[in-house]
Backbone atoms as SQL, in Angstrom:
CREATE TABLE atoms (id INTEGER PRIMARY KEY, chain TEXT, resi INTEGER, resn TEXT, atom TEXT, x REAL, y REAL, z REAL);
INSERT INTO atoms VALUES
  (1, 'A', 1, 'MET', 'N', 1.629, 15.923, 17.180),
  (2, 'A', 1, 'MET', 'CA', 2.518, 15.643, 16.152),
  (3, 'A', 1, 'MET', 'C', 3.186, 14.204, 16.412),
  (4, 'A', 2, 'ALA', 'N', 3.244, 13.470, 15.178),
  (5, 'A', 2, 'ALA', 'CA', 3.638, 12.195, 15.409),
  (6, 'A', 2, 'ALA', 'C', 5.317, 11.829, 15.643),
  (7, 'A', 3, 'GLU', 'N', 5.518, 10.974, 16.579),
  (8, 'A', 3, 'GLU', 'CA', 7.131, 10.488, 16.847),
  (9, 'A', 3, 'GLU', 'C', 7.593, 10.674, 15.320),
  (10, 'A', 4, 'LYS', 'N', 9.023, 10.964, 15.455),
  (11, 'A', 4, 'LYS', 'CA', 9.798, 10.645, 14.153),
  (12, 'A', 4, 'LYS', 'C', 11.053, 10.042, 14.288),
  (13, 'A', 5, 'ARG', 'N', 11.079, 9.461, 15.599),
  (14, 'A', 5, 'ARG', 'CA', 12.426, 9.017, 16.283),
  (15, 'A', 5, 'ARG', 'C', 12.507, 7.549, 15.591),
  (16, 'A', 6, 'SER', 'N', 13.569, 7.025, 15.064),
  (17, 'A', 6, 'SER', 'CA', 13.798, 5.885, 14.567),
  (18, 'A', 6, 'SER', 'C', 13.235, 4.371, 15.526),
  (19, 'A', 7, 'THR', 'N', 12.790, 3.673, 15.481),
  (20, 'A', 7, 'THR', 'CA', 12.694, 2.330, 16.338),
  (21, 'A', 7, 'THR', 'C', 12.689, 1.310, 15.583),
  (22, 'A', 8, 'ILE', 'N', 12.869, 0.394, 16.582),
  (23, 'A', 8, 'ILE', 'CA', 13.364, -1.134, 16.165),
  (24, 'A', 8, 'ILE', 'C', 12.043, -1.495, 15.517),
  (25, 'A', 9, 'GLN', 'N', 10.656, -1.214, 16.136),
  (26, 'A', 9, 'GLN', 'CA', 9.375, -1.620, 16.027),
  (27, 'A', 9, 'GLN', 'C', 9.099, -1.152, 14.284),
  (28, 'A', 10, 'ARG', 'N', 9.483, 0.272, 14.088),
  (29, 'A', 10, 'ARG', 'CA', 9.172, 0.646, 12.859),
  (30, 'A', 10, 'ARG', 'C', 9.901, -0.005, 11.926),
  (31, 'A', 11, 'ALA', 'N', 11.368, -0.392, 12.245),
  (32, 'A', 11, 'ALA', 'CA', 12.212, -1.054, 11.148),
  (33, 'A', 11, 'ALA', 'C', 11.666, -2.422, 10.930),
  (34, 'A', 12, 'LYS', 'N', 11.262, -3.042, 11.932),
  (35, 'A', 12, 'LYS', 'CA', 10.843, -4.462, 11.304),
  (36, 'A', 12, 'LYS', 'C', 9.439, -4.259, 10.570),
  (37, 'A', 13, 'ILE', 'N', 8.546, -2.951, 11.174),
  (38, 'A', 13, 'ILE', 'CA', 7.138, -3.076, 10.088),
  (39, 'A', 13, 'ILE', 'C', 7.977, -2.874, 8.795),
  (40, 'A', 14, 'LEU', 'N', 8.605, -1.834, 8.533),
  (41, 'A', 14, 'LEU', 'CA', 8.969, -1.505, 7.183),
  (42, 'A', 14, 'LEU', 'C', 9.588, -2.536, 6.597),
  (43, 'A', 15, 'GLU', 'N', 10.503, -3.269, 7.477),
  (44, 'A', 15, 'GLU', 'CA', 11.412, -4.628, 6.640),
  (45, 'A', 15, 'GLU', 'C', 10.112, -5.674, 5.959),
  (46, 'A', 16, 'TYR', 'N', 9.198, -5.951, 6.830),
  (47, 'A', 16, 'TYR', 'CA', 8.208, -6.895, 6.645),
  (48, 'A', 16, 'TYR', 'C', 7.199, -6.374, 5.708),
  (49, 'A', 17, 'ILE', 'N', 6.808, -5.198, 5.269),
  (50, 'A', 17, 'ILE', 'CA', 6.032, -4.650, 4.429),
  (51, 'A', 17, 'ILE', 'C', 6.796, -4.695, 2.944),
  (52, 'A', 18, 'ARG', 'N', 8.280, -4.186, 3.123),
  (53, 'A', 18, 'ARG', 'CA', 9.362, -4.371, 1.570),
  (54, 'A', 18, 'ARG', 'C', 9.111, -5.700, 1.438),
  (55, 'A', 19, 'GLY', 'N', 9.137, -6.757, 2.151),
  (56, 'A', 19, 'GLY', 'CA', 9.461, -8.097, 1.881),
  (57, 'A', 19, 'GLY', 'C', 8.192, -8.757, 1.255),
  (58, 'A', 20, 'VAL', 'N', 7.267, -8.406, 1.078),
  (59, 'A', 20, 'VAL', 'CA', 5.879, -9.061, 0.656),
  (60, 'A', 20, 'VAL', 'C', 5.439, -8.407, -0.378),
  (61, 'A', 21, 'LYS', 'N', 4.515, -8.449, -1.374),
  (62, 'A', 21, 'LYS', 'CA', 3.800, -7.942, -2.631),
  (63, 'A', 21, 'LYS', 'C', 2.603, -8.354, -2.591),
  (64, 'A', 22, 'THR', 'N', 1.925, -8.588, -1.236),
  (65, 'A', 22, 'THR', 'CA', 0.730, -8.996, -0.689),
  (66, 'A', 22, 'THR', 'C', -0.360, -7.370, -0.557),
  (67, 'A', 23, 'HIS', 'N', 0.195, -6.505, -0.341),
  (68, 'A', 23, 'HIS', 'CA', -0.440, -4.960, 0.005),
  (69, 'A', 23, 'HIS', 'C', -1.134, -5.508, 1.456),
  (70, 'A', 24, 'PRO', 'N', -0.263, -5.696, 2.558),
  (71, 'A', 24, 'PRO', 'CA', -1.343, -6.474, 3.608),
  (72, 'A', 24, 'PRO', 'C', -1.757, -5.189, 4.549),
  (73, 'A', 25, 'ASN', 'N', -2.703, -5.440, 5.406),
  (74, 'A', 25, 'ASN', 'CA', -3.502, -4.755, 6.163),
  (75, 'A', 25, 'ASN', 'C', -2.511, -4.427, 7.409),
  (76, 'A', 26, 'ALA', 'N', -3.001, -3.780, 8.178),
  (77, 'A', 26, 'ALA', 'CA', -2.377, -3.446, 9.792),
  (78, 'A', 26, 'ALA', 'C', -2.351, -4.652, 10.615),
  (79, 'A', 27, 'GLU', 'N', -3.223, -5.604, 10.477),
  (80, 'A', 27, 'GLU', 'CA', -3.550, -6.611, 11.327),
  (81, 'A', 27, 'GLU', 'C', -2.656, -7.920, 10.848),
  (82, 'A', 28, 'THR', 'N', -2.379, -7.973, 9.567),
  (83, 'A', 28, 'THR', 'CA', -1.388, -9.066, 8.955),
  (84, 'A', 28, 'THR', 'C', -0.140, -8.626, 9.465),
  (85, 'A', 29, 'VAL', 'N', -0.111, -7.265, 9.210),
  (86, 'A', 29, 'VAL', 'CA', 1.273, -6.784, 9.614),
  (87, 'A', 29, 'VAL', 'C', 1.804, -7.184, 11.173),
  (88, 'A', 30, 'TYR', 'N', 0.909, -6.713, 12.050),
  (89, 'A', 30, 'TYR', 'CA', 0.896, -6.864, 13.237),
  (90, 'A', 30, 'TYR', 'C', 1.478, -8.597, 13.421),
  (91, 'A', 31, 'ALA', 'N', 0.229, -9.286, 12.907),
  (92, 'A', 31, 'ALA', 'CA', 0.708, -10.685, 13.021),
  (93, 'A', 31, 'ALA', 'C', 2.161, -11.405, 12.643),
  (94, 'A', 32, 'GLN', 'N', 2.561, -10.687, 11.901),
  (95, 'A', 32, 'GLN', 'CA', 3.861, -11.480, 11.069),
  (96, 'A', 32, 'GLN', 'C', 5.375, -10.439, 11.753),
  (97, 'A', 33, 'VAL', 'N', 4.643, -9.327, 12.184),
  (98, 'A', 33, 'VAL', 'CA', 6.187, -8.577, 13.132),
  (99, 'A', 33, 'VAL', 'C', 6.012, -9.212, 14.530),
  (100, 'A', 34, 'LYS', 'N', 5.125, -9.325, 14.942),
  (101, 'A', 34, 'LYS', 'CA', 4.922, -9.976, 16.475),
  (102, 'A', 34, 'LYS', 'C', 5.524, -11.339, 16.677),
  (103, 'A', 35, 'LYS', 'N', 5.896, -12.169, 15.442),
  (104, 'A', 35, 'LYS', 'CA', 6.776, -13.193, 15.297),
  (105, 'A', 35, 'LYS', 'C', 7.913, -12.828, 15.846),
  (106, 'A', 36, 'GLU', 'N', 8.549, -11.521, 15.187),
  (107, 'A', 36, 'GLU', 'CA', 10.052, -11.537, 15.562),
  (108, 'A', 36, 'GLU', 'C', 10.000, -10.379, 17.051),
  (109, 'A', 37, 'VAL', 'N', 9.148, -9.677, 17.150),
  (110, 'A', 37, 'VAL', 'CA', 9.081, -8.606, 18.161),
  (111, 'A', 37, 'VAL', 'C', 7.648, -9.083, 19.073),
  (112, 'A', 38, 'PRO', 'N', 7.924, -10.091, 19.753),
  (113, 'A', 38, 'PRO', 'CA', 6.559, -10.416, 20.527),
  (114, 'A', 38, 'PRO', 'C', 5.949, -9.422, 21.655),
  (115, 'A', 39, 'THR', 'N', 6.795, -8.436, 21.706),
  (116, 'A', 39, 'THR', 'CA', 6.343, -7.240, 22.836),
  (117, 'A', 39, 'THR', 'C', 5.313, -6.174, 21.987),
  (118, 'A', 40, 'ILE', 'N', 5.358, -6.190, 20.715),
  (119, 'A', 40, 'ILE', 'CA', 4.623, -5.005, 19.786),
  (120, 'A', 40, 'ILE', 'C', 3.352, -5.333, 20.078),
  (121, 'A', 41, 'SER', 'N', 2.490, -3.956, 20.093),
  (122, 'A', 41, 'SER', 'CA', 1.391, -4.147, 20.155),
  (123, 'A', 41, 'SER', 'C', 0.679, -3.464, 18.976),
  (124, 'A', 42, 'LEU', 'N', -0.812, -4.028, 18.529),
  (125, 'A', 42, 'LEU', 'CA', -1.393, -3.741, 17.372),
  (126, 'A', 42, 'LEU', 'C', -1.484, -2.185, 17.312),
  (127, 'A', 43, 'SER', 'N', -1.565, -1.320, 18.442),
  (128, 'A', 43, 'SER', 'CA', -1.655, 0.058, 18.277),
  (129, 'A', 43, 'SER', 'C', -0.271, 0.638, 17.750),
  (130, 'A', 44, 'THR', 'N', 0.820, -0.107, 18.243),
  (131, 'A', 44, 'THR', 'CA', 2.168, 0.416, 17.758),
  (132, 'A', 44, 'THR', 'C', 2.364, 0.090, 16.149),
  (133, 'A', 45, 'VAL', 'N', 1.746, -0.902, 15.658),
  (134, 'A', 45, 'VAL', 'CA', 1.764, -1.236, 14.198),
  (135, 'A', 45, 'VAL', 'C', 1.007, -0.179, 13.766),
  (136, 'A', 46, 'TYR', 'N', -0.404, 0.168, 14.131),
  (137, 'A', 46, 'TYR', 'CA', -1.595, 1.285, 13.354),
  (138, 'A', 46, 'TYR', 'C', -0.291, 2.464, 13.535),
  (139, 'A', 47, 'ARG', 'N', 0.301, 3.083, 14.349),
  (140, 'A', 47, 'ARG', 'CA', 0.822, 4.278, 14.708),
  (141, 'A', 47, 'ARG', 'C', 2.186, 4.431, 13.691),
  (142, 'A', 48, 'ASN', 'N', 2.980, 3.655, 13.701),
  (143, 'A', 48, 'ASN', 'CA', 4.152, 3.066, 12.857),
  (144, 'A', 48, 'ASN', 'C', 3.642, 3.147, 11.702),
  (145, 'A', 49, 'ILE', 'N', 2.484, 2.437, 11.187),
  (146, 'A', 49, 'ILE', 'CA', 2.238, 2.301, 9.848),
  (147, 'A', 49, 'ILE', 'C', 1.693, 3.888, 9.207),
  (148, 'A', 50, 'ASN', 'N', 1.261, 4.206, 9.922),
  (149, 'A', 50, 'ASN', 'CA', 0.559, 5.653, 9.652),
  (150, 'A', 50, 'ASN', 'C', 1.743, 6.768, 9.603),
  (151, 'A', 51, 'ILE', 'N', 2.783, 6.534, 10.608),
  (152, 'A', 51, 'ILE', 'CA', 4.004, 7.288, 10.407),
  (153, 'A', 51, 'ILE', 'C', 4.585, 7.304, 9.083),
  (154, 'A', 52, 'LEU', 'N', 5.124, 5.927, 8.585),
  (155, 'A', 52, 'LEU', 'CA', 5.522, 5.522, 7.213),
  (156, 'A', 52, 'LEU', 'C', 5.146, 5.989, 6.261),
  (157, 'A', 53, 'ALA', 'N', 3.519, 5.814, 6.180),
  (158, 'A', 53, 'ALA', 'CA', 2.760, 6.284, 4.759),
  (159, 'A', 53, 'ALA', 'C', 2.645, 7.609, 4.944),
  (160, 'A', 54, 'ASP', 'N', 2.455, 8.662, 6.246),
  (161, 'A', 54, 'ASP', 'CA', 2.608, 10.054, 6.080),
  (162, 'A', 54, 'ASP', 'C', 3.807, 10.389, 5.261),
  (163, 'A', 55, 'ASP', 'N', 5.202, 9.774, 5.730),
  (164, 'A', 55, 'ASP', 'CA', 6.410, 10.257, 5.402),
  (165, 'A', 55, 'ASP', 'C', 6.527, 10.102, 3.995),
  (166, 'A', 56, 'GLY', 'N', 5.735, 8.858, 3.318),
  (167, 'A', 56, 'GLY', 'CA', 6.025, 8.582, 2.084),
  (168, 'A', 56, 'GLY', 'C', 6.960, 7.315, 1.908),
  (169, 'A', 57, 'GLN', 'N', 7.168, 6.570, 2.777),
  (170, 'A', 57, 'GLN', 'CA', 8.096, 5.547, 2.784),
  (171, 'A', 57, 'GLN', 'C', 7.441, 4.064, 2.164),
  (172, 'A', 58, 'ILE', 'N', 5.672, 4.475, 2.487),
  (173, 'A', 58, 'ILE', 'CA', 4.869, 3.203, 1.765),
  (174, 'A', 58, 'ILE', 'C', 3.674, 4.008, 1.363),
  (175, 'A', 59, 'THR', 'N', 3.079, 3.569, 0.621),
  (176, 'A', 59, 'THR', 'CA', 2.086, 3.836, -0.019),
  (177, 'A', 59, 'THR', 'C', 0.555, 3.114, 0.999),
  (178, 'A', 60, 'ARG', 'N', -0.393, 4.188, 0.975),
  (179, 'A', 60, 'ARG', 'CA', -1.766, 3.434, 1.744),
  (180, 'A', 60, 'ARG', 'C', -2.712, 3.569, 0.642),
  (181, 'A', 61, 'LEU', 'N', -3.657, 2.107, 0.437),
  (182, 'A', 61, 'LEU', 'CA', -4.523, 1.881, -0.334),
  (183, 'A', 61, 'LEU', 'C', -5.615, 1.627, 0.270),
  (184, 'A', 62, 'GLU', 'N', -7.137, 2.314, -0.120),
  (185, 'A', 62, 'GLU', 'CA', -8.221, 1.968, 0.581),
  (186, 'A', 62, 'GLU', 'C', -8.955, 1.029, -0.090),
  (187, 'A', 63, 'VAL', 'N', -9.112, -0.218, -0.061),
  (188, 'A', 63, 'VAL', 'CA', -9.822, -1.186, -0.412),
  (189, 'A', 63, 'VAL', 'C', -10.667, -1.694, 0.560),
  (190, 'A', 64, 'ASN', 'N', -12.184, -1.755, -0.055),
  (191, 'A', 64, 'ASN', 'CA', -13.340, -2.031, 0.824),
  (192, 'A', 64, 'ASN', 'C', -13.212, -1.661, 2.315),
  (193, 'A', 65, 'ASN', 'N', -12.897, 0.163, 2.176),
  (194, 'A', 65, 'ASN', 'CA', -12.975, 0.747, 3.631),
  (195, 'A', 65, 'ASN', 'C', -12.093, 0.015, 4.615),
  (196, 'A', 66, 'GLU', 'N', -10.616, -0.514, 3.825),
  (197, 'A', 66, 'GLU', 'CA', -9.627, -0.974, 5.115),
  (198, 'A', 66, 'GLU', 'C', -8.374, -0.598, 4.243),
  (199, 'A', 67, 'SER', 'N', -7.516, -0.002, 4.906),
  (200, 'A', 67, 'SER', 'CA', -6.308, 0.620, 4.574),
  (201, 'A', 67, 'SER', 'C', -5.359, -0.747, 4.055),
  (202, 'A', 68, 'ARG', 'N', -4.627, -0.826, 3.334),
  (203, 'A', 68, 'ARG', 'CA', -3.902, -1.672, 2.534),
  (204, 'A', 68, 'ARG', 'C', -2.156, -0.953, 2.528),
  (205, 'A', 69, 'PHE', 'N', -1.088, -1.698, 2.770),
  (206, 'A', 69, 'PHE', 'CA', 0.157, -1.076, 2.449),
  (207, 'A', 69, 'PHE', 'C', 0.974, -1.559, 1.448),
  (208, 'A', 70, 'ASP', 'N', 1.701, -0.843, 0.707),
  (209, 'A', 70, 'ASP', 'CA', 2.520, -1.293, -0.267),
  (210, 'A', 70, 'ASP', 'C', 3.856, -0.317, -0.111),
  (211, 'A', 71, 'ALA', 'N', 4.961, -0.973, -0.302),
  (212, 'A', 71, 'ALA', 'CA', 6.087, -0.552, -0.073),
  (213, 'A', 71, 'ALA', 'C', 6.943, 0.260, -1.195),
  (214, 'A', 72, 'ASP', 'N', 6.642, -0.531, -2.542),
  (215, 'A', 72, 'ASP', 'CA', 6.527, 0.196, -3.481),
  (216, 'A', 72, 'ASP', 'C', 6.025, 1.678, -3.856),
  (217, 'A', 73, 'THR', 'N', 6.755, 2.517, -3.550),
  (218, 'A', 73, 'THR', 'CA', 6.131, 4.055, -3.800),
  (219, 'A', 73, 'THR', 'C', 6.652, 4.587, -5.177),
  (220, 'A', 74, 'THR', 'N', 7.246, 3.898, -6.075),
  (221, 'A', 74, 'THR', 'CA', 6.987, 4.135, -7.498),
  (222, 'A', 74, 'THR', 'C', 6.060, 4.180, -8.316),
  (223, 'A', 75, 'CYS', 'N', 5.821, 5.537, -9.509),
  (224, 'A', 75, 'CYS', 'CA', 4.675, 5.413, -10.006),
  (225, 'A', 75, 'CYS', 'C', 4.284, 4.170, -10.627),
  (226, 'A', 76, 'HIS', 'N', 3.279, 3.366, -10.331),
  (227, 'A', 76, 'HIS', 'CA', 2.704, 2.443, -11.156),
  (228, 'A', 76, 'HIS', 'C', 1.411, 2.155, -10.512),
  (229, 'A', 77, 'GLN', 'N', 0.510, 1.404, -11.154),
  (230, 'A', 77, 'GLN', 'CA', -0.827, 1.318, -11.097),
  (231, 'A', 77, 'GLN', 'C', -0.903, -0.217, -10.302),
  (232, 'A', 78, 'HIS', 'N', -2.510, -0.120, -9.957),
  (233, 'A', 78, 'HIS', 'CA', -2.732, -1.222, -9.152),
  (234, 'A', 78, 'HIS', 'C', -4.042, -2.022, -9.645),
  (235, 'A', 79, 'CYS', 'N', -4.484, -2.919, -9.817),
  (236, 'A', 79, 'CYS', 'CA', -5.544, -3.618, -9.988),
  (237, 'A', 79, 'CYS', 'C', -6.283, -4.001, -8.826),
  (238, 'A', 80, 'ILE', 'N', -7.270, -3.860, -8.372),
  (239, 'A', 80, 'ILE', 'CA', -8.027, -4.388, -7.127),
  (240, 'A', 80, 'ILE', 'C', -9.298, -5.096, -7.602),
  (241, 'A', 81, 'CYS', 'N', -9.323, -6.164, -7.088),
  (242, 'A', 81, 'CYS', 'CA', -10.622, -7.140, -7.419),
  (243, 'A', 81, 'CYS', 'C', -11.843, -6.720, -6.280),
  (244, 'A', 82, 'THR', 'N', -12.820, -6.204, -6.992),
  (245, 'A', 82, 'THR', 'CA', -14.051, -5.746, -6.066),
  (246, 'A', 82, 'THR', 'C', -14.644, -7.130, -5.349),
  (247, 'A', 83, 'SER', 'N', -14.590, -8.166, -5.803),
  (248, 'A', 83, 'SER', 'CA', -15.130, -9.553, -5.244),
  (249, 'A', 83, 'SER', 'C', -14.408, -9.701, -3.822),
  (250, 'A', 84, 'CYS', 'N', -12.928, -10.220, -4.136),
  (251, 'A', 84, 'CYS', 'CA', -12.236, -11.056, -3.208),
  (252, 'A', 84, 'CYS', 'C', -11.227, -9.924, -2.709),
  (253, 'A', 85, 'GLY', 'N', -10.694, -8.708, -2.972),
  (254, 'A', 85, 'GLY', 'CA', -10.337, -7.534, -2.509),
  (255, 'A', 85, 'GLY', 'C', -8.843, -7.291, -3.181),
  (256, 'A', 86, 'GLN', 'N', -8.034, -8.893, -3.721),
  (257, 'A', 86, 'GLN', 'CA', -6.730, -9.013, -3.944),
  (258, 'A', 86, 'GLN', 'C', -6.619, -7.564, -4.876),
  (259, 'A', 87, 'ILE', 'N', -4.968, -7.423, -4.567),
  (260, 'A', 87, 'ILE', 'CA', -4.393, -6.149, -5.422),
  (261, 'A', 87, 'ILE', 'C', -3.071, -6.668, -5.847),
  (262, 'A', 88, 'THR', 'N', -3.471, -6.282, -7.116),
  (263, 'A', 88, 'THR', 'CA', -2.268, -6.692, -8.200),
  (264, 'A', 88, 'THR', 'C', -1.494, -5.442, -8.760),
  (265, 'A', 89, 'ASP', 'N', 0.014, -5.370, -8.500),
  (266, 'A', 89, 'ASP', 'CA', 0.722, -4.315, -8.869),
  (267, 'A', 89, 'ASP', 'C', 1.026, -4.194, -10.296),
  (268, 'A', 90, 'VAL', 'N', 0.715, -3.429, -11.384),
  (269, 'A', 90, 'VAL', 'CA', 0.775, -3.238, -12.746),
  (270, 'A', 90, 'VAL', 'C', 1.749, -2.369, -12.814),
  (271, 'A', 91, 'PHE', 'N', 2.906, -2.773, -13.688),
  (272, 'A', 91, 'PHE', 'CA', 4.095, -1.541, -14.169),
  (273, 'A', 91, 'PHE', 'C', 4.195, -1.491, -15.820),
  (274, 'A', 92, 'GLN', 'N', 3.403, -0.319, -15.945),
  (275, 'A', 92, 'GLN', 'CA', 2.996, 0.033, -17.555),
  (276, 'A', 92, 'GLN', 'C', 3.259, 1.606, -17.594),
  (277, 'A', 93, 'ASN', 'N', 4.619, 1.683, -17.432),
  (278, 'A', 93, 'ASN', 'CA', 5.188, 3.081, -17.751),
  (279, 'A', 93, 'ASN', 'C', 4.376, 4.271, -18.292),
  (280, 'A', 94, 'ASP', 'N', 4.367, 3.490, -19.694),
  (281, 'A', 94, 'ASP', 'CA', 3.713, 4.454, -20.717),
  (282, 'A', 94, 'ASP', 'C', 2.447, 4.865, -20.055),
  (283, 'A', 95, 'ILE', 'N', 1.707, 4.137, -19.354),
  (284, 'A', 95, 'ILE', 'CA', 0.130, 4.602, -18.821),
  (285, 'A', 95, 'ILE', 'C', 0.521, 5.852, -18.052),
  (286, 'A', 96, 'SER', 'N', 1.094, 5.814, -17.022),
  (287, 'A', 96, 'SER', 'CA', 1.794, 6.834, -16.106),
  (288, 'A', 96, 'SER', 'C', 2.160, 7.672, -16.723),
  (289, 'A', 97, 'GLU', 'N', 3.390, 7.784, -17.571),
  (290, 'A', 97, 'GLU', 'CA', 3.646, 8.925, -18.253),
  (291, 'A', 97, 'GLU', 'C', 2.890, 9.475, -19.053),
  (292, 'A', 98, 'TYR', 'N', 2.010, 8.851, -19.586),
  (293, 'A', 98, 'TYR', 'CA', 0.755, 9.436, -20.712),
  (294, 'A', 98, 'TYR', 'C', 0.041, 10.250, -19.746),
  (295, 'A', 99, 'ALA', 'N', -0.371, 9.891, -18.533),
  (296, 'A', 99, 'ALA', 'CA', -1.133, 10.743, -17.457),
  (297, 'A', 99, 'ALA', 'C', -0.604, 11.615, -17.094),
  (298, 'A', 100, 'MET', 'N', 0.803, 11.659, -16.872),
  (299, 'A', 100, 'MET', 'CA', 1.615, 12.932, -16.203),
  (300, 'A', 100, 'MET', 'C', 1.716, 13.942, -17.152),
  (301, 'A', 101, 'LYS', 'N', 1.673, 13.563, -18.690),
  (302, 'A', 101, 'LYS', 'CA', 2.070, 14.461, -19.608),
  (303, 'A', 101, 'LYS', 'C', 0.905, 15.400, -20.155),
  (304, 'A', 102, 'ASN', 'N', -0.132, 14.458, -19.964),
  (305, 'A', 102, 'ASN', 'CA', -1.701, 15.203, -20.314),
  (306, 'A', 102, 'ASN', 'C', -2.370, 15.798, -19.344),
  (307, 'A', 103, 'ILE', 'N', -2.238, 15.853, -18.006),
  (308, 'A', 103, 'ILE', 'CA', -2.623, 16.492, -16.921),
  (309, 'A', 103, 'ILE', 'C', -2.744, 17.993, -17.483),
  (310, 'A', 104, 'LYS', 'N', -4.122, 18.704, -17.371),
  (311, 'A', 104, 'LYS', 'CA', -4.267, 20.242, -17.612),
  (312, 'A', 104, 'LYS', 'C', -4.448, 20.922, -16.142),
  (313, 'A', 105, 'THR', 'N', -3.763, 21.164, -15.611),
  (314, 'A', 105, 'THR', 'CA', -3.846, 21.942, -14.397),
  (315, 'A', 105, 'THR', 'C', -3.090, 23.382, -14.589),
  (316, 'A', 106, 'LYS', 'N', -3.660, 24.238, -13.729),
  (317, 'A', 106, 'LYS', 'CA', -2.977, 25.647, -13.626),
  (318, 'A', 106, 'LYS', 'C', -2.279, 25.785, -12.108),
  (319, 'A', 107, 'ASN', 'N', -1.191, 26.238, -11.629),
  (320, 'A', 107, 'ASN', 'CA', -0.638, 26.338, -10.692),
  (321, 'A', 107, 'ASN', 'C', -0.542, 24.882, -9.759),
  (322, 'A', 108, 'PHE', 'N', -0.118, 23.844, -10.376),
  (323, 'A', 108, 'PHE', 'CA', 0.156, 22.552, -9.979),
  (324, 'A', 108, 'PHE', 'C', 0.991, 21.907, -10.945),
  (325, 'A', 109, 'THR', 'N', 2.041, 21.437, -10.062),
  (326, 'A', 109, 'THR', 'CA', 3.126, 20.352, -10.957),
  (327, 'A', 109, 'THR', 'C', 3.014, 19.019, -10.305),
  (328, 'A', 110, 'PRO', 'N', 2.229, 18.028, -10.926),
  (329, 'A', 110, 'PRO', 'CA', 2.461, 16.720, -10.557),
  (330, 'A', 110, 'PRO', 'C', 3.776, 16.058, -10.519),
  (331, 'A', 111, 'SER', 'N', 3.972, 15.196, -9.178),
  (332, 'A', 111, 'SER', 'CA', 5.146, 14.616, -9.301),
  (333, 'A', 111, 'SER', 'C', 5.205, 13.267, -9.594),
  (334, 'A', 112, 'CYS', 'N', 3.823, 12.611, -9.398),
  (335, 'A', 112, 'CYS', 'CA', 3.729, 11.096, -9.402),
  (336, 'A', 112, 'CYS', 'C', 2.071, 11.072, -9.648),
  (337, 'A', 113, 'VAL', 'N', 1.691, 10.028, -10.398),
  (338, 'A', 113, 'VAL', 'CA', 0.524, 9.563, -10.406),
  (339, 'A', 113, 'VAL', 'C', -0.046, 8.140, -9.994),
  (340, 'A', 114, 'LYS', 'N', -0.954, 7.929, -9.290),
  (341, 'A', 114, 'LYS', 'CA', -1.253, 6.416, -8.648),
  (342, 'A', 114, 'LYS', 'C', -2.693, 6.174, -9.561),
  (343, 'A', 115, 'ILE', 'N', -2.669, 5.230, -10.280),
  (344, 'A', 115, 'ILE', 'CA', -3.796, 4.825, -10.943),
  (345, 'A', 115, 'ILE', 'C', -4.485, 3.137, -10.320),
  (346, 'A', 116, 'ILE', 'N', -5.724, 3.500, -9.871),
  (347, 'A', 116, 'ILE', 'CA', -6.311, 2.065, -9.570),
  (348, 'A', 116, 'ILE', 'C', -7.214, 1.697, -10.507),
  (349, 'A', 117, 'TYR', 'N', -6.878, 0.505, -10.995),
  (350, 'A', 117, 'TYR', 'CA', -8.282, -0.165, -11.699),
  (351, 'A', 117, 'TYR', 'C', -9.052, -1.074, -10.800),
  (352, 'A', 118, 'TYR', 'N', -10.533, -1.058, -10.974),
  (353, 'A', 118, 'TYR', 'CA', -11.476, -1.751, -10.491),
  (354, 'A', 118, 'TYR', 'C', -11.984, -2.818, -11.102),
  (355, 'A', 119, 'GLY', 'N', -12.244, -4.064, -10.950),
  (356, 'A', 119, 'GLY', 'CA', -12.729, -4.788, -11.411),
  (357, 'A', 119, 'GLY', 'C', -12.664, -6.373, -10.842),
  (358, 'A', 120, 'GLU', 'N', -13.059, -7.493, -11.636),
  (359, 'A', 120, 'GLU', 'CA', -12.793, -9.093, -11.249),
  (360, 'A', 120, 'GLU', 'C', -11.493, -9.451, -11.942),
  (361, 'A', 121, 'CYS', 'N', -10.869, -10.173, -10.708),
  (362, 'A', 121, 'CYS', 'CA', -9.600, -11.180, -11.123),
  (363, 'A', 121, 'CYS', 'C', -10.391, -12.623, -11.373),
  (364, 'A', 122, 'LYS', 'N', -9.663, -13.566, -11.935),
  (365, 'A', 122, 'LYS', 'CA', -10.243, -15.113, -11.449),
  (366, 'A', 122, 'LYS', 'C', -10.150, -15.578, -10.295),
  (367, 'A', 123, 'CYS', 'N', -10.524, -15.199, -9.329),
  (368, 'A', 123, 'CYS', 'CA', -10.782, -15.942, -7.984),
  (369, 'A', 123, 'CYS', 'C', -12.069, -16.567, -7.619),
  (370, 'A', 124, 'GLU', 'N', -11.806, -17.356, -6.682),
  (371, 'A', 124, 'GLU', 'CA', -13.122, -18.368, -6.570),
  (372, 'A', 124, 'GLU', 'C', -14.527, -17.710, -6.523),
  (373, 'A', 125, 'LYS', 'N', -14.487, -16.454, -5.837),
  (374, 'A', 125, 'LYS', 'CA', -15.713, -15.466, -5.600),
  (375, 'A', 125, 'LYS', 'C', -16.233, -15.252, -6.929),
  (376, 'A', 126, 'ASN', 'N', -15.457, -15.212, -8.225),
  (377, 'A', 126, 'ASN', 'CA', -15.962, -15.067, -9.601),
  (378, 'A', 126, 'ASN', 'C', -16.168, -16.264, -10.392),
  (379, 'A', 127, 'ASP', 'N', -15.816, -17.450, -9.873),
  (380, 'A', 127, 'ASP', 'CA', -15.535, -18.555, -10.729),
  (381, 'A', 127, 'ASP', 'C', -17.434, -19.159, -10.682),
  (382, 'A', 128, 'LYS', 'N', -17.765, -19.104, -11.862),
  (383, 'A', 128, 'LYS', 'CA', -19.063, -19.364, -12.203),
  (384, 'A', 128, 'LYS', 'C', -19.652, -21.003, -12.216),
  (385, 'A', 129, 'ASN', 'N', -18.408, -21.565, -12.614),
  (386, 'A', 129, 'ASN', 'CA', -18.674, -23.129, -12.899),
  (387, 'A', 129, 'ASN', 'C', -19.041, -23.928, -11.641);
């Protein structure tokens, strides 16, 4: 079972992820947190990120077979570019509310819906000119 005690490393990891809107991967989190906590290891970052995600403090998104992380755990949507992997938050409450009201299940009560749109942004990889 994962260790649950609060640590300075975990606090710094959470602080960093909460402070950015870029949906970083573990290696990016490691590179940034290491500036403040030079003794931190990549394995410590992975372990703590997984604890935070499992505890619901951050959201884990799978993009191109890579985990990316979001500190905004409210019901909202994500747009993911299939070319460059950029993730954009979309806050259209009517979409989430519609999905929550119209789900037809037995013996299950949803508490939140996570919607991911895949497509292409206007990144350099999609610039046809």
